N, CA, C and O of each residue as an XYZ file, in Angstrom:
656
protein
N       0.816     -1.193      0.000
C       0.000      0.000      0.000
C       0.858      1.255      0.000
O       0.489      2.229     -0.657
N       1.964      1.280      0.691
C       2.817      2.458      0.757
C       3.291      2.865     -0.632
O       3.418      4.057     -0.914
N       3.555      1.892     -1.506
C       4.026      2.200     -2.848
C       2.991      3.018     -3.614
O       3.357      3.946     -4.336
N       1.706      2.693     -3.472
C       0.649      3.453     -4.139
C       0.578      4.880     -3.647
O       0.397      5.802     -4.442
N       0.718      5.078     -2.341
C       0.695      6.436     -1.781
C       1.880      7.234     -2.297
O       1.743      8.413     -2.621
N       3.042      6.600     -2.375
C       4.222      7.278     -2.898
C       3.983      7.680     -4.342
O       4.348      8.783     -4.749
N       3.370      6.791     -5.124
C       3.080      7.115     -6.518
C       2.134      8.306     -6.612
O       2.328      9.188     -7.448
N       1.121      8.335     -5.768
C       0.181      9.459     -5.763
C       0.918     10.745     -5.441
O       0.740     11.756     -6.121
N       1.745     10.711     -4.406
C       2.447     11.924     -3.988
C       3.472     12.358     -5.024
O       3.619     13.555     -5.269
N       4.181     11.427     -5.638
C       5.139     11.792     -6.680
C       4.438     12.417     -7.869
O       4.906     13.417     -8.415
N       3.318     11.836     -8.275
C       2.554     12.427     -9.371
C       2.052     13.809     -9.000
O       2.043     14.717     -9.833
N       1.641     13.970     -7.767
C       1.112     15.250     -7.316
C       2.165     16.343     -7.394
O       1.831     17.492     -7.684
N       3.414     16.019     -7.145
C       4.479     17.010     -7.185
C       4.990     17.287     -8.588
O       5.646     18.306     -8.804
N       4.712     16.411     -9.553
C       5.409     16.470    -10.823
C       4.925     17.530    -11.805
O       5.677     17.879    -12.715
N       3.710     18.061    -11.670
C       3.257     19.057    -12.645
C       2.145     19.911    -12.081
O       1.501     19.560    -11.092
N       1.931     21.050    -12.736
C       0.896     21.970    -12.273
C      -0.483     21.578    -12.766
O      -1.479     22.029    -12.200
N      -0.577     20.764    -13.787
C      -1.875     20.388    -14.335
C      -1.967     18.871    -14.465
O      -2.220     18.357    -15.555
N      -1.764     18.155    -13.368
C      -1.739     16.708    -13.380
C      -3.084     16.142    -12.987
O      -3.962     16.840    -12.478
N      -3.213     14.884    -13.233
C      -4.352     14.121    -12.810
C      -3.834     12.894    -12.076
O      -2.871     12.272    -12.525
N      -4.469     12.524    -10.928
C      -3.942     11.415    -10.127
C      -5.013     10.449     -9.634
O      -5.831      9.995    -10.434
N      -5.036     10.116     -8.329
C      -5.759      8.995     -7.721
C      -7.127      9.264     -7.110
O      -7.710     10.328     -7.319
N      -7.658      8.255     -6.321
C      -8.982      8.374     -5.716
C      -9.163      7.689     -4.376
O      -8.197      7.191     -3.799
N     -10.438      7.654     -3.854
C     -10.764      7.098     -2.541
C     -12.137      6.400     -2.528
O     -12.623      6.080     -3.613
N     -12.841      6.122     -1.321
C     -13.989      5.193     -1.299
C     -15.268      5.555     -0.588
O     -15.468      6.665     -0.096
N     -16.113      4.562     -0.563
C     -17.357      4.629      0.184
C     -17.087      4.297      1.630
O     -16.348      3.354      1.917
N     -17.662      5.041      2.546
C     -17.466      4.715      3.939
C     -18.285      5.635      4.797
O     -17.744      6.173      5.763
N     -19.477      5.845      4.535
C     -20.503      6.705      5.026
C     -20.231      7.728      6.102
O     -19.892      7.379      7.233
N     -20.379      8.996      5.748
C     -20.415     10.053      6.745
C     -21.864     10.385      7.059
O     -22.220     10.603      8.217
N     -22.701     10.423      6.024
C     -24.119     10.669      6.209
C     -24.435     11.930      6.982
O     -25.356     11.922      7.799
N     -23.715     13.010      6.761
C     -23.925     14.249      7.503
C     -24.965     15.127      6.827
O     -25.000     15.214      5.599
N     -25.811     15.775      7.612
C     -26.691     16.765      7.016
C     -25.889     18.035      6.739
O     -24.763     18.175      7.214
N     -26.457     18.940      5.987
C     -25.751     20.185      5.722
C     -25.977     20.621      4.294
O     -27.060     20.431      3.741
N     -24.947     21.210      3.693
C     -25.127     21.742      2.342
C     -25.067     20.678      1.253
O     -24.750     21.001      0.108
N     -25.366     19.399      1.578
C     -25.284     18.343      0.577
C     -26.229     18.552     -0.594
O     -25.884     18.234     -1.732
N     -27.409     19.078     -0.330
C     -28.361     19.252     -1.426
C     -27.754     20.152     -2.499
O     -27.822     19.836     -3.686
N     -27.167     21.262     -2.088
C     -26.487     22.147     -3.021
C     -25.292     21.433     -3.636
O     -25.095     21.486     -4.850
N     -24.493     20.766     -2.808
C     -23.303     20.066     -3.292
C     -23.658     18.990     -4.303
O     -22.963     18.837     -5.307
N     -24.737     18.234     -4.055
C     -25.108     17.150     -4.953
C     -25.428     17.687     -6.345
O     -25.023     17.085     -7.339
N     -26.140     18.796     -6.435
C     -26.402     19.410     -7.741
C     -25.118     19.846     -8.416
O     -24.950     19.655     -9.621
N     -24.209     20.429     -7.649
C     -22.929     20.843     -8.202
C     -22.069     19.644     -8.583
O     -21.313     19.714     -9.551
N     -22.172     18.549     -7.839
C     -21.407     17.350     -8.174
C     -21.780     16.830     -9.554
O     -20.923     16.339    -10.289
N     -23.042     16.936     -9.903
C     -23.476     16.493    -11.230
C     -22.807     17.318    -12.324
O     -22.376     16.772    -13.339
N     -22.719     18.631    -12.120
C     -22.079     19.459    -13.144
C     -20.564     19.234    -13.164
O     -19.957     19.273    -14.235
N     -19.950     19.002    -12.018
C     -18.517     18.700    -11.968
C     -18.254     17.370    -12.672
O     -17.306     17.253    -13.449
N     -19.088     16.373    -12.402
C     -18.932     15.063    -13.037
C     -19.071     15.181    -14.557
O     -18.279     14.598    -15.297
N     -20.057     15.921    -15.019
C     -20.252     16.092    -16.462
C     -19.044     16.784    -17.085
O     -18.599     16.402    -18.168
N     -18.515     17.791    -16.412
C     -17.337     18.510    -16.902
C     -16.122     17.579    -16.979
O     -15.385     17.598    -17.965
N     -15.918     16.774    -15.947
C     -14.791     15.835    -15.948
C     -14.937     14.802    -17.060
O     -13.959     14.459    -17.724
N     -16.158     14.305    -17.264
C     -16.378     13.320    -18.330
C     -16.075     13.922    -19.689
O     -15.564     13.240    -20.578
N     -16.390     15.209    -19.851
C     -16.183     15.866    -21.133
C     -14.738     16.338    -21.313
O     -14.155     16.124    -22.376
N     -14.155     16.967    -20.308
C     -12.845     17.589    -20.487
C     -11.722     16.933    -19.694
O     -10.569     17.351    -19.791
N     -12.048     15.911    -18.913
C     -11.018     15.237    -18.125
C     -10.066     14.450    -18.998
O     -10.405     14.027    -20.102
N      -8.883     14.268    -18.484
C      -7.874     13.484    -19.190
C      -7.889     12.059    -18.666
O      -8.205     11.817    -17.502
N      -7.548     11.127    -19.525
C      -7.508      9.725    -19.120
C      -6.435      9.536    -18.057
O      -5.334     10.075    -18.165
N      -6.765      8.775    -17.043
C      -5.833      8.495    -15.968
C      -6.234      7.217    -15.273
O      -7.002      6.417    -15.808
N      -5.713      7.031    -14.086
C      -6.028      5.821    -13.342
C      -5.938      6.073    -11.844
O      -5.359      7.055    -11.380
N      -6.531      5.155    -11.121
C      -6.443      5.117     -9.669
C      -5.720      3.827     -9.326
O      -6.198      2.743     -9.661
N      -4.575      3.924     -8.663
C      -3.807      2.734     -8.310
C      -4.655      1.797     -7.455
O      -5.411      2.241     -6.590
N      -4.520      0.495     -7.708
C      -5.315     -0.500     -7.000
C      -5.156     -0.444     -5.496
O      -6.143     -0.570     -4.771
N      -3.932     -0.256     -5.004
C      -3.756     -0.232     -3.554
C      -4.374      1.018     -2.930
O      -4.801      0.993     -1.776
N      -4.422      2.102     -3.689
C      -5.092      3.310     -3.186
C      -6.604      3.075     -3.171
O      -7.285      3.461     -2.221
N      -7.125      2.444     -4.220
C      -8.550      2.107     -4.257
C      -8.906      1.215     -3.069
O      -9.936      1.410     -2.424
N      -8.047      0.238     -2.786
C      -8.285     -0.651     -1.646
C      -8.317      0.129     -0.335
O      -9.204     -0.071      0.494
N      -7.355      1.007     -0.159
C      -7.291      1.798      1.076
C      -8.528      2.673      1.228
O      -8.993      2.930      2.338
N      -9.046      3.122      0.098
C     -10.214      3.991      0.112
C     -11.517      3.213      0.207
O     -12.562      3.779      0.527
N     -11.454      1.916     -0.071
C     -12.663      1.113     -0.029
C     -13.422      1.071     -1.335
O     -14.592      0.689     -1.354
N     -12.782      1.456     -2.431
C     -13.424      1.377     -3.741
C     -13.250     -0.049     -4.252
O     -12.123     -0.514     -4.422
N     -14.358     -0.745     -4.498
C     -14.257     -2.132     -4.962
C     -13.568     -2.237     -6.318
O     -13.736     -1.381     -7.186
N     -12.793     -3.297     -6.478
C     -12.149     -3.577     -7.759
C     -12.007     -5.081     -7.900
O     -11.990     -5.813     -6.911
N     -11.907     -5.527     -9.131
C     -11.721     -6.945     -9.396
C     -10.314     -7.389     -9.030
O      -9.384     -6.583     -9.012
N     -10.164     -8.675     -8.740
C      -8.858     -9.226     -8.354
C      -7.802     -9.013     -9.434
O      -6.621     -8.864     -9.122
N      -8.209     -8.997    -10.685
C      -7.260     -8.827    -11.783
C      -7.004     -7.361    -12.130
O      -6.167     -7.071    -12.986
N      -7.705     -6.438    -11.484
C      -7.532     -5.011    -11.789
C      -6.414     -4.419    -10.929
O      -6.530     -4.333     -9.707
N      -5.334     -4.015    -11.593
C      -4.232     -3.357    -10.883
C      -4.531     -1.885    -10.656
O      -3.985     -1.265     -9.743
N      -5.401     -1.331    -11.490
C      -5.761      0.086    -11.405
C      -7.171      0.262    -11.940
O      -7.683     -0.593    -12.663
N      -7.792      1.371    -11.583
C      -9.120      1.712    -12.074
C      -8.992      2.895    -13.021
O      -8.325      3.879    -12.701
N      -9.622      2.806    -14.176
C      -9.576      3.903    -15.133
C     -10.387      5.079    -14.610
O     -11.428      4.907    -13.975
N      -9.884      6.285    -14.892
C     -10.543      7.494    -14.418
C     -10.369      8.625    -15.419
O      -9.477      8.596    -16.267
N     -11.231      9.612    -15.305
C     -11.097     10.881    -16.020
C     -10.760     11.889    -14.933
O     -11.379     11.891    -13.869
N      -9.764     12.762    -15.201
C      -9.282     13.615    -14.117
C      -8.735     14.942    -14.607
O      -8.348     15.093    -15.766
N      -8.715     15.896    -13.692
C      -8.113     17.211    -13.941
C      -7.428     17.625    -12.655
O      -7.855     17.264    -11.558
N      -6.359     18.389    -12.808
C      -5.643     18.882    -11.647
C      -5.072     20.262    -11.904
O      -4.716     20.598    -13.034
N      -4.988     21.064    -10.844
C      -4.455     22.414    -10.950
C      -3.655     22.737     -9.694
O      -4.003     22.310     -8.593
N      -2.584     23.492     -9.875
C      -1.760     23.901     -8.745
C      -1.735     25.417     -8.684
O      -1.504     26.089     -9.690
N      -1.975     25.946     -7.494
C      -1.985     27.390     -7.299
C      -1.562     27.692     -5.869
O      -2.083     27.104     -4.921
N      -0.626     28.598     -5.723
C      -0.184     28.993     -4.389
C       0.385     27.827     -3.593
O       0.285     27.808     -2.366
N       0.972     26.869     -4.267
C       1.547     25.711     -3.584
C       0.551     24.615     -3.252
O       0.944     23.555     -2.764
N      -0.729     24.848     -3.506
C      -1.762     23.846     -3.232
C      -2.145     23.163     -4.542
O      -2.501     23.818     -5.521
N      -2.063     21.845     -4.538
C      -2.452     21.051     -5.691
C      -3.828     20.470     -5.450
O      -4.074     19.837     -4.423
N      -4.728     20.686     -6.402
C      -6.083     20.133     -6.319
C      -6.321     19.238     -7.520
O      -6.006     19.594     -8.655
N      -6.882     18.072     -7.248
C      -7.182     17.113     -8.307
C      -8.598     16.594     -8.101
O      -9.006     16.287     -6.981
N      -9.339     16.502     -9.200
C     -10.676     15.895     -9.180
C     -10.634     14.715    -10.131
O     -10.045     14.790    -11.209
N     -11.266     13.625     -9.719
C     -11.215     12.407    -10.507
C     -12.558     11.695    -10.418
O     -13.163     11.592     -9.351
N     -13.009     11.204    -11.581
C     -14.262     10.457    -11.645
C     -13.984      9.124    -12.346
O     -13.112      9.033    -13.210
N     -14.721      8.121    -11.968
C     -14.546      6.812    -12.587
C     -14.855      6.892    -14.081
O     -15.853      7.486    -14.489
N     -13.994      6.293    -14.878
C     -14.249      6.208    -16.321
C     -15.177      5.034    -16.632
O     -15.680      4.911    -17.749
N     -15.397      4.185    -15.652
C     -16.254      3.013    -15.784
C     -17.635      3.365    -15.225
O     -17.776      3.633    -14.032
N     -18.629      3.364    -16.075
C     -19.988      3.748    -15.662
C     -20.553      2.843    -14.556
O     -21.508      3.223    -13.878
N     -19.974      1.662    -14.372
C     -20.450      0.759    -13.320
C     -20.009      1.206    -11.930
O     -20.533      0.723    -10.925
N     -19.060      2.118    -11.870
C     -18.592      2.637    -10.575
C     -19.033      4.077    -10.432
O     -19.003      4.846    -11.393
N     -19.439      4.437     -9.238
C     -19.907      5.799     -8.971
C     -19.026      6.420     -7.890
O     -19.316      6.322     -6.698
N     -17.943      7.063     -8.336
C     -17.152      7.827     -7.371
C     -16.634      9.094     -8.025
O     -16.335      9.138     -9.218
N     -16.542     10.111     -7.202
C     -15.942     11.385     -7.569
C     -15.021     11.728     -6.417
O     -15.472     11.885     -5.283
N     -13.745     11.844     -6.696
C     -12.744     12.068     -5.665
C     -12.097     13.430     -5.823
O     -11.702     13.826     -6.919
N     -11.997     14.139     -4.707
C     -11.223     15.373     -4.664
C      -9.999     15.104     -3.808
O     -10.098     14.522     -2.728
N      -8.853     15.531     -4.297
C      -7.611     15.407     -3.537
C      -7.013     16.805     -3.424
O      -6.944     17.545     -4.405
N      -6.581     17.156     -2.213
C      -5.981     18.465     -1.984
C      -4.666     18.260     -1.252
O      -4.634     17.762     -0.127
N      -3.573     18.654     -1.916
C      -2.256     18.522     -1.293
C      -1.733     19.906     -0.952
O      -1.586     20.764     -1.822
N      -1.456     20.107      0.330
C      -0.928     21.378      0.812
C       0.597     21.354      0.798
O       1.197     20.279      0.800
N       1.230     22.525      0.782
C       2.693     22.575      0.741
C       3.368     21.818      1.898
O       4.497     21.348      1.754
N       2.692     21.703      3.019
C       3.259     20.983      4.165
C       3.339     19.484      3.896
O       4.010     18.764      4.635
N       2.668     19.002      2.850
C       2.745     17.600      2.466
C       1.503     16.781      2.767
O       1.320     15.716      2.177
N       0.641     17.247      3.671
C      -0.579     16.489      3.957
C      -1.492     16.494      2.736
O      -1.601     17.494      2.027
N      -2.142     15.361      2.507
C      -3.039     15.222      1.368
C      -4.426     14.863      1.894
O      -4.605     13.842      2.559
N      -5.399     15.709      1.591
C      -6.777     15.490      2.016
C      -7.548     14.847      0.873
O      -7.433     15.263     -0.280
N      -8.338     13.826      1.203
C      -9.150     13.110      0.227
C     -10.621     13.229      0.624
O     -10.985     13.018      1.781
N     -11.457     13.570     -0.356
C     -12.904     13.658     -0.155
C     -13.555     12.787     -1.222
O     -13.586     13.144     -2.400
N     -14.065     11.658     -0.799
C     -14.706     10.728     -1.724
C     -16.208     10.935     -1.670
O     -16.811     11.001     -0.599
N     -16.794     11.037     -2.850
C     -18.238     11.216     -2.900
C     -18.829     10.355     -3.998
O     -18.130      9.796     -4.843
N     -20.132     10.275     -3.946
C     -20.945      9.686     -4.996
C     -21.655     10.857     -5.650
O     -22.100     11.774     -4.959
N     -21.767     10.839     -6.953
C     -22.446     11.935     -7.631
C     -23.886     12.048     -7.135
O     -24.411     13.152     -6.995
N     -24.523     10.910     -6.871
C     -25.919     10.911     -6.415
C     -26.064     11.244     -4.939
O     -27.007     11.933     -4.548
N     -25.136     10.760     -4.114
C     -25.333     10.820     -2.666
C     -24.427     11.782     -1.916
O     -24.563     11.917     -0.700
N     -23.509     12.454     -2.595
C     -22.627     13.398     -1.917
C     -21.473     12.720     -1.183
O     -21.069     11.610     -1.527
N     -20.958     13.397     -0.181
C     -19.768     12.956      0.543
C     -19.979     11.607      1.216
O     -20.970     11.386      1.913
N     -19.014     10.702      0.989
C     -19.068      9.360      1.570
C     -17.956      9.138      2.583
O     -18.165      8.489      3.608
N     -16.774      9.675      2.298
C     -15.623      9.408      3.149
C     -14.613     10.536      2.996
O     -14.427     11.069      1.902
N     -13.968     10.895      4.088
C     -12.931     11.927      4.038
C     -11.811     11.545      4.996
O     -12.050     11.140      6.134
N     -10.584     11.685      4.505
C      -9.438     11.404      5.362
C      -8.233     12.196      4.884
O      -8.231     12.763      3.792
N      -7.220     12.221      5.717
C      -5.984     12.911      5.382
C      -4.848     11.895      5.411
O      -4.754     11.080      6.329
N      -3.990     11.953      4.403
C      -2.790     11.133      4.392
C      -1.660     11.993      4.925
O      -1.382     13.066      4.389
N      -1.006     11.524      5.981
C       0.093     12.241      6.618
C       1.393     11.514      6.256
O       1.683     10.454      6.811
N       2.181     12.083      5.323
C       3.380     11.388      4.843
C       4.395     11.057      5.942
O       4.992      9.980      5.929
N       4.591     11.967      6.882
C       5.575     11.703      7.936
C       5.214     10.483      8.776
O       6.089      9.763      9.256
N       3.923     10.264      8.946
C       3.462      9.105      9.716
C       3.142      7.915      8.816
O       2.905      6.807      9.298
N       3.137      8.153      7.498
C       2.729      7.134      6.528
C       1.392      6.526      6.938
O       1.212      5.308      6.959
N       0.454      7.429      7.266
C      -0.843      6.985      7.769
C      -1.969      7.801      7.156
O      -1.823      8.994      6.892
N      -3.089      7.136      6.936
C      -4.320      7.789      6.509
C      -5.222      7.865      7.735
O      -5.554      6.845      8.338
N      -5.614      9.087      8.096
C      -6.419      9.303      9.295
C      -7.771      9.893      8.917
O      -7.837     10.800      8.088
N      -8.851      9.391      9.514
C     -10.175      9.948      9.199
C     -10.286     11.386      9.686
O      -9.697     11.762     10.699
N     -11.051     12.180      8.947
C     -11.303     13.564      9.359
C     -12.519     13.615     10.264
O     -13.436     12.803     10.143
N     -12.516     14.576     11.169
C     -13.681     14.867     11.985
C     -14.838     15.177     11.036
O     -14.639     15.884     10.047
N     -16.046     14.665     11.310
C     -17.168     14.864     10.374
C     -17.440     16.324     10.000
O     -17.737     16.608      8.839
N     -17.347     17.249     10.947
C     -17.592     18.656     10.607
C     -16.475     19.220      9.728
O     -16.737     19.968      8.786
N     -15.240     18.861     10.040
C     -14.105     19.279      9.219
C     -14.225     18.677      7.824
O     -13.943     19.344      6.829
N     -14.639     17.429      7.752
C     -14.800     16.746      6.473
C     -15.853     17.456      5.624
O     -15.621     17.727      4.445
N     -16.996     17.755      6.213
C     -18.074     18.402      5.468
C     -17.647     19.780      4.989
O     -17.934     20.153      3.851
N     -16.967     20.543      5.838
C     -16.521     21.878      5.460
C     -15.493     21.811      4.329
O     -15.590     22.560      3.357
N     -14.516     20.921      4.451
C     -13.504     20.775      3.413
C     -14.099     20.325      2.090
O     -13.725     20.821      1.027
N     -15.022     19.388      2.165
C     -15.701     18.894      0.969
C     -16.461     20.026      0.281
O     -16.371     20.190     -0.935
N     -17.200     20.795      1.053
C     -17.967     21.911      0.497
C     -17.032     22.922     -0.176
O     -17.353     23.446     -1.243
N     -15.878     23.197      0.444
C     -14.904     24.114     -0.149
C     -14.399     23.592     -1.496
O     -14.209     24.363     -2.437
N     -14.186     22.283     -1.580
C     -13.717     21.699     -2.839
C     -14.789     21.776     -3.920
O     -14.483     22.058     -5.078
N     -16.022     21.532     -3.555
C     -17.111     21.639     -4.528
C     -17.174     23.069     -5.070
O     -17.320     23.274     -6.275
N     -17.064     24.050     -4.179
C     -17.071     25.452     -4.619
C     -15.870     25.762     -5.516
O     -16.011     26.449     -6.527
N     -14.692     25.257     -5.148
C     -13.491     25.480     -5.952
C     -13.697     24.956     -7.375
O     -13.410     25.654     -8.347
N     -14.198     23.721     -7.490
C     -14.355     23.120     -8.818
C     -15.464     23.787     -9.609
O     -15.374     23.873    -10.834
N     -16.509     24.263     -8.944
C     -17.563     25.005     -9.650
C     -16.984     26.295    -10.223
O     -17.292     26.661    -11.357
N     -16.149     26.985     -9.452
C     -15.511     28.208     -9.951
C     -14.568     27.894    -11.113
O     -14.489     28.662    -12.072
N     -13.863     26.784    -11.034
C     -12.939     26.371    -12.091
C     -13.721     26.118    -13.383
O     -13.291     26.520    -14.464
N     -14.859     25.456    -13.263
C     -15.695     25.185    -14.434
C     -16.200     26.485    -15.042
O     -16.177     26.663    -16.260
N     -16.653     27.385    -14.190
C     -17.197     28.663    -14.669
C     -16.144     29.490    -15.404
O     -16.482     30.245    -16.316
N     -14.871     29.358    -15.019
C     -13.826     30.147    -15.660
C     -13.206     29.461    -16.875
O     -12.322     30.021    -17.524
N     -13.671     28.244    -17.183
C     -13.061     27.559    -18.343
C     -13.855     27.751    -19.607
O     -13.473     27.240    -20.660
């Protein structure tokens, strides 16, 4: 599993407009701005399907996130976009396989921590955690912090779509 995280982090550092990995289902079920977010998730998903670049989600990262995959699948195909600004790298990724329903936001801060927000286009936020490289550990986010961070990412990607 560590090798997949290293691959994600190396890809994240390598370019300003990269596309990388994803995460899973693991229910937060929080009330809040999900109704607004769910509508925006549909437009983000449509934008990624149309303008996203072909990429993949490493199998061990999918496993860590809880995204189901077949035993013979080393990676999951995805459509993705990424942007770097002010030292913060943001990546959005959607499954290229219509049988899977995930939309992943990844946010890497200059300090090295990587935040993951996994959602379903239909159901909103499912799981949120932070990967801490120094500890080589993925830690769950507090539900309120998770919801706030997720909402910020949805707003970021909506603004990105509007400016493209």
